[in-house]
N, C-alpha and C positions, 0 to 999 in steps of 0.2 A: 920504559915501564908501560905496562898495559893500562887501558882506560880504567878509571876508578869511579865507582858509584859514590855520589856526594853524600848519600845517606850513611855510608860507612864512615865518612869523616866526622859526621855528627856523633856516631857511636864512639869513635876514638876520643872526641872532645870530652864527652861525659865520663868515659872510663878514666881519662886522665884527671878530670876534676874530682871525681868521687873516690877513685882508687878502690872501688867495690862494685862487683858485678850486680848485686841485688839492687843497690841504690841507683845505679846507672840505668838498669832495666826499668825501674819504677818511673824515673824521669822521662824515659823514652816511650813509656806506655807499651813496652814489649815484654815478652817472657824472657827469663834468664837464658833459656835455650836459644831464642832468636838472637840475643846479644852475643852469646857464645859462638854461634855460627857466623855472625858478622865479623867478630874478632878473628876467627879462623881465616876468613876471606882477606881481611886486612893484612894478616901476617904473610899470606902468599903474595899479595900485590906489592907490599913494601919490603918483602924479603927480610923480615925482622920479627922476633917474638913480640916486641912492643911492650907487653906486660908479663911479669913473672908472678906466679902465685906465692904469697907469703902468708903466715898465720893471720895477719891483720887485714888481708885483702889482696890488692894487686900492686906490684912494684913496677913503675915505668922503667924501661931500658934506657940506655943512653940515647939511642935513636929516637925514642918517644920524647925525651926531654928536648931534643933538638927540633923536632917537628912541632911540638905543642904551641909555642908562642907565635910562630909564623902562621900556623894553621888557624889559630884563634883570630888573628887579624884578617886573614883571607875570608873566613866564614862571616865575620862581622860585615865586611865589605859586600859580600854576596847578599846578606840579609838586607842591607841598606838599599841595594840596587832593586831588589824585588819587592820591598815593602811598599805599601800604598802611600802615595805622596801626601804630605801633610801641609795644609794651608792655614795659617793663623793670620787673619786680617790685622790684628793688633800689632804684630811684629814683622810682617812681611815688607819687603822693599820692592816688590814686583811692579813692573810698568804694564799698563793695559792701554791698547790703542783702540779707540772707538771711531768708526766712520759714520758721520751723520751730517745732514744738511742743516741750514739755518732754521728750518721748520722746528727743530728740537731745541731751540735756544733756551727756553725756560725749563725744559726737562733736564738739560745738561746742568743748569745752575743748581737745581735740586739734587741731581746726582753728585755733583762735586761736594755739596754740603754734607751729604750722607757719607761719602767716602772719607772726607777729612775728619769726620767725627768718629768713625768706626775703624778706619784703616789709615792712620796718619802717615805711614811710610809708603803708601801706594802712590805711584805717579800715573796720572791720566794724560793721554795724548788724544785730542779730538781732531780728526782730519776730515776733509770733505770727501764725498762719495765720487770717485773717479770712474773712468771708463773701464779700468782694469780691476774691478772689484773681485771677480772670480779669482784672478791671479793673486791678489793681495791676501785673500783668505787661504788659498792653497799654500802660499809661501810664508804663512804666519806673520805677515806684516800688519794684519788687522785681526783683533780678537773678536770684535762684535760689530755688527752693522745695524743701524736703526733706519728704517725706511719702509716703503711699500714694495712688494715683490709680486710680479705676475707669473714668474716661473723660477723654481729653485731646483737645481740638480740634486740628485739623491744623496750625494756626499755631504750636503749641507743640511742643517736643521734650522727651523724657524718656529717662532712662537708669537701668536697674535697678542698685541698689547692693548689696542683700543681701535675704535672706528671713528673716522672723521668724515666730513663731506664738504663739497664745494658750496660756496655762497657768493652772491654778488656783493660788491662794495661800491659805494658812490659817495661823493662829497656831501657832507651835511649842510653845506652852504646853499644848496638848491632849495628854493621854496617848495613846499609840499605839492603845489600844482604842477611843478616842473619835474617832479620825480617820477620815474617809471612805476607804473602800477602793477605790472605783471611781467612774467619772464620774456614774452615776446617783445615787449617794449624795451627791455634791456638789450635785446639782440640788435636793435636798431641804433644803439649808441656806439660811439668810437670805443674800441676795446683796447685795454692794456694787457698784453700777453707777458708771460713770465717764462724765461728760458735761462736756467741756472748754468748750463754748460754752453760753451762757445759753439757756433755753427761749424767751425772747422773740426772741433773735437767730435761732434756728433756725426759728421760726414765720414770721419775716419773710422768710427767704431763699427766693427763687423761682428755681430753676435753669432755664435755657433750654438748647437743644441746643448753644449756643455757649459754654456755661460748662464749667469744669473740674469734673468730679464727683469729689470727694475722698473717699477712704477714711480716715475719722478714726481713726488708729491707736489713740489712747487713749480714744476714745469707745466703750466696750464695757460690756456688762452691762445696758444700758437697752433690752432687746429684749422686747417683749410677745408677739411672734409666735412661737408654738411651732414654726413651720415653719423657724425659723432652723437653720443647720447643727448647732449644739450642742444644740438643743432647750431653749434657755434660757427662763426665765420672768421676769416683771417683777422689778425690783430692790426690795429692802426699804429701801435707802438709796442716794441719789445723791450723789456727791462730784465735785469738779472736776478732780482729777488722780489718777494711779495711785499716787503716793507717799502721798497721804492714804488711799487705799483700802487700801494695805498696812499703814499705821499702824493703821487700824481693825481689820483682820483679826488683827493681832498681839496685840490685847488683848480680842477678843470671840470669839464663836462663829461670826462671819460669814465668808464666803468671797468671793473676787473673781476675775474673769478679767482677767489682765494680760498684755501682751506679754512673752514669756519673757525676752528679752534685757534689757528694761527692769527686770524684777524682779531679775535677777541682778546688774545694775549698780548699781541704786539702793537695794538692800535692806540695805545694810551696817548701818543702825541699827535695822532692824525684824527682830524674831525671828519669822521666817516659814518655812514649808515650801512648796516649789514642786512642784506635781504636774502632770505632762504630761497632756494630753488623750489618750485612746486614738486610735490611728491612724485609725479610721473616723470620728472626730469632730473630727479636727484641723482647725484654721482657719489657713491660711497667710496671711501678710501680705507683700506685695511692697513693699519700701521703695525709693523712687527719688528722683532729683533731676530737677527740671523747670525749663525756661527757655524764653524766647521765641525763635522761629526767627530773629527779627531780629538776634539776637546770636550766632547759630550759629557764625560765623567771626570774631567779635570777639576780638582777642588777649587782652583782659582777661577776658572770659567764659571763653575756653578755659583760661586759667590758673586761674581760680577753680574750674572743674569738675575740673581735674587735682589741685588741692590738696585738694578734697573726697575724691576717689578715694584719695589718699595717706593722708588721715586715717582712712578706713575700713580701708585695708590695715594701717595701724599698729595699729588697734584689734584686728584679727584676730590680729596677731602678739603683741600684749601679752596677749591673753586666752588664748593657747595655752600651757598648761602644758608644761614641758619633758618630753620622753619620752612624751607622749601623742599620739594621733592628732588629725587636723584637726577643726575645729568647723564645724557647720552654721549657727551664729549669726553675729552681727555684732560687738557690742562689750560682751558681758557676761562670759562665761566659756565656755571650750570645753566641748562636750558630753562627759561622762564615759562610760566603758564600763560601770561597775558602780555599784551603790548605795554600796558600801564606798569606792570611789575618790571618789565625789561627796561623801559625808559628810566624808571627810578633807580634801578641798580647800576645803570651805566651813566648816570648824570655827571658824575665827577670826571668821566673819561670822554665826554662828549660823543658817545657812541649810542646809536639807536638801532636796535635789532627789529626788523620788520619781517613778518611771516606772510606768505601767500596762503590764502584760504583755499 
């Protein structure tokens, strides 16, 4: 049999359902003449009259009766295949995998709460950010990545969520007279560096132009190059995460550079002081979410990205003290206007935030 135009099959379907040329033409939004020509082509292709004119309309032939039910199933399957996918959070049982570091611990908690309330059937898997991030996205092993990115290949998409910055942390047990008064004084203190990936893994990693260049948000303080923006020197101690770094500073004379929002959020059990870098030494961190362009318009991916935005928005709102102006941060605590306000708002957590003038 010769190739067949699928539009002709649609004509056959409605002629069979209606048994009338006029009504079938109306449903197809075609003229009766166009439907008549289509039927003529069908008769040639299928080598059968298919429909015979009778006073009441069109009478299907035996061949038409044989074709109709199977054709109806086939057309329904084709329509299902080409129809836009539907994603209903309330009923879906889809699993999403998000790659994120411990920096996002509080955001993930908020995200889980939102997902459980709006999409109870959704499963979330949170994995660490590994060296093969590009491959994980390409192979659909990861749906979304949360982090900082210095280079993103064109086949990926990213969206800025918020901005953070580095700040010094030091133990609150030091008397005021023994605490560093400026950035240069901090540079003379023993430094706790943070390296979340093993040295072996980092040495094996070989980035190409096609890989994502990641800004490791929590990998700070392990900088030997004095030309770095803060003029940092090599670390006296390396630990694997910021919470451990803050725990060390809370009981020693050591200092650490930690993302400010992370310090404010996770330091409830550490008696530390947070000291902002001076403006001319400030290091900004752009925090984004990243996904593959393949799922740019996928309804499930669109929903997941919207729920992440909502989680960030709620963190902003929760962190904003009543009666105080807006925050520049994300999910730690709003930026205060004065030291006095800052000390009062942090009293229960034994955290004092100090600003350089």
